[in-house]
N, C-alpha and C positions, 0 to 999 in steps of 0.2 A: 606437462600434459602431453599425451600424442600427437601425432600427426593429425588421426583418423580425424581424435576429439576435436584437434583447431580447425580441420576444415567444416566440422560439423557446427560451429561456432560459427565460424564465417559466414558460413550459407545463410545462419539467423541475425549478422548485423544486418541493421539499417538506419537510415537518419530516421533520429526518433519523431520527429514533426510527418513525415512522409507516412510511417507507422500508426501515425495517429489517426492521417485522414483515411489509408486504408481500413484500418480496423471501424472508422467512424462509419462509413458507407457499407459495412456489413449490413443485413436485415435486422432488426430487433428481436432482442428473445428474452421470453419470461423469465421474470425474476423467481428463486425461491428464498423460504428464509429456515433456517437453523438453527435453535437454541443453544446453547455453551451453557447458561446459567440464563435465571429469571431475568435479570437484566443486563446481559450480553449475548448477541444474537449475531449470527454473517447473514448476509446478503448473497446470494450466488446467484450468478446469469451472465450476460451480457458484459463484459467488462473484469475490470479487477474484483475481487472479493471488497465487501464491504463492512467493517466491523460497527455493531451498533449495541453504545454504552447508553443506557437507561440510567437517569436519576431523577429525582423530585423537583431540580431545579433547571432540567433538561436534558438533553440527547447529543449526545459526541458522538460523531461518526468518523470512522477511518477510511479514507475517501471517496469518491462519489460518481465513478465510473464517467459515461458517458452526457451529455449534455440531456440525450434523448431520454438517459434514464430518471431524471432528477423526479418528474409527478409521480413515477410507482415506487421510486425510493421511498418518499415522503408518505405513499399510501401503504407502503409495509411499514414505515418507522410507528403510523398511526394504530396500525393493526397491532401492536405493542404497546405503544403509550400515546397518552394527548398531550404530553409534552412538547416542547418547541425543539428543534433541532440550533443546537447556540455554538458549539463550534464543530470545524473538520478538521483533521489532521491527514495532509496528504505524505504518502510515504514515498513517491517522489513525483517528478513533475509530467508523466506519459501520460496522454487524452485519457486513454482508457481507465484512467486513477483521476483525473482531476477534471476531464471535462464538463461536470456541475459545478465547480466553483463556484463560475459566473453568478450562477443562477441563484446559488446558495448564499453568496457575499453578498444576497440582498437584507438577509436577515440574521445570517450566521456571521462567526469569525472562523475564515479561514487561515491555517497554517501550516507551514514547510518549513524547509530544511534551505537556510541561505544559498546553497547552491542549486536546490531545483526551483527554489522562485526565480535565482537570474538563468537559469534554462527556461523556463514559463516567458519571460521575457525575451531573452536572446532568440527562441524558436519561435518568436510573435503567436503564440498558445494563449488562448482566454483565460481569465479567474487567474492572473499573478497576482499573490498572494499580498495582503499589507502587514502580515506579520511574519517574522521568519526567525531562527534558531541558529546558533552555530553548533555546537556540542549537545546540548541537552535541556530540555523541554516538560516544567512538572505544568498539569490542571486540576486542580481542584476543582470537583462540582459536585452537591447535593451531598458530600461527606464522601464523595467515590476519586480514586487519585490516576491518572492516566502519566505514564512518562513514558516521551518519545525522545530516542538516542539515534543521536550520529555514530557510526562505529567503525566507518572507516566506507574507501568505495568497492563497487563492485559492479553489480547492475546498472550504475549511472555513478557521478562522482556527490549524488545527492539524496541518497539512500535514506530512510529513519526506520527505526524498528519501534513498534509500541509498544510498551507493555503495558498490562494489566496484572496490577500486584497482587490485589485482592482476588483472582480469578484465578494467579500463575497460568496465564496466556499469553502468545506475542504474538502480534503482526507483522510479517518479514518483508509485508510488500512481497515485490519480484526479486529479490535478495533469494528467496527461498520458492521455489511453484512444483508444481505436480508434472514435469515435464522437463522440455529441454532450452538450459538458463539461455537468454539472449543480452549480450554485452554490448552495451548503446556504448561506441569507442567516441561516438562523435561530441557524445557527451559525460565524457571523462569515465565511462564504464573502463574497467581492469580484470580482466580472468585472475594475475595473480594476485591483486589486492583483495579480490575477493575471499578466496581462502582463506583469509587471515581475518575479513572483517567476516565470514561463518564459526571462526573460532570464536570470538566475540562474543556473536550473540549467543553461541552454548554457553557463554559464561554466566549468563541471566539466569533469575529462577524462576523455571516454566515447565511445568510437563506438555503442554498444546500450544499448536501454532496454527495461525490462519495463516496460509500460503497466499500471494499473490494472486494465483492463480489455482486452482483444483480444492480439494475436498480439506477438509480439517484435519489436520495431522497431528505426530507426536514429535519429541526431541528426538528420537532413534531416528526417525523419516528423513529428519536433517542429514542426521550423521552420517545415513545412507548414500541420500543424494551427493553429499560433499566428497562421498569416497570413489563415486562412479565418474562426478567433477574433474577429480584429479586423474583418474586413467591415462 
């Protein structure tokens, strides 16, 4: 990695708890919804991107933004389906992706990688999950499948990539964002490991990718972003 890139990344580094506090104090922004398929949507706006998979037995969310966003997230979900949220899968522990955990845990099961759960606990963040997985986790609901994979360290040590096999779509969390990468060294992030993790993501069978932040993209966008990261 070049010195210029290293300096740029170093500027972006902050303790996860401090980052969560700063972001959580930003003014609320209205949320918008994009349909990827009749049963798969993305909610954009304040915080990380939320994927919404609807089934006849309930809804699966990927991430849940900040606590303040939960009412509007649920409002957007109700506009898509009358079914309740049954599960939430976190892509990692940062509060702009897990801030809604505590509230949603009152009626849904929230799941994260073991390291992500440990980071939530160690950083005294709300919404530590009751359920965690190590390498892979499959969720089957209403005839639909969601696969969560831990493919290595990168943004943090607890990043999960979520695959929607029937749609050939992945939610990459902050392992892929449309912007400058942030390496959370305090919580196990690693620039060197990140490149290998991106290679493993690219081995998955998908066409489109939901980034942690930014518009829905394609496999080729990850390749270009990775090449820029390695300069």
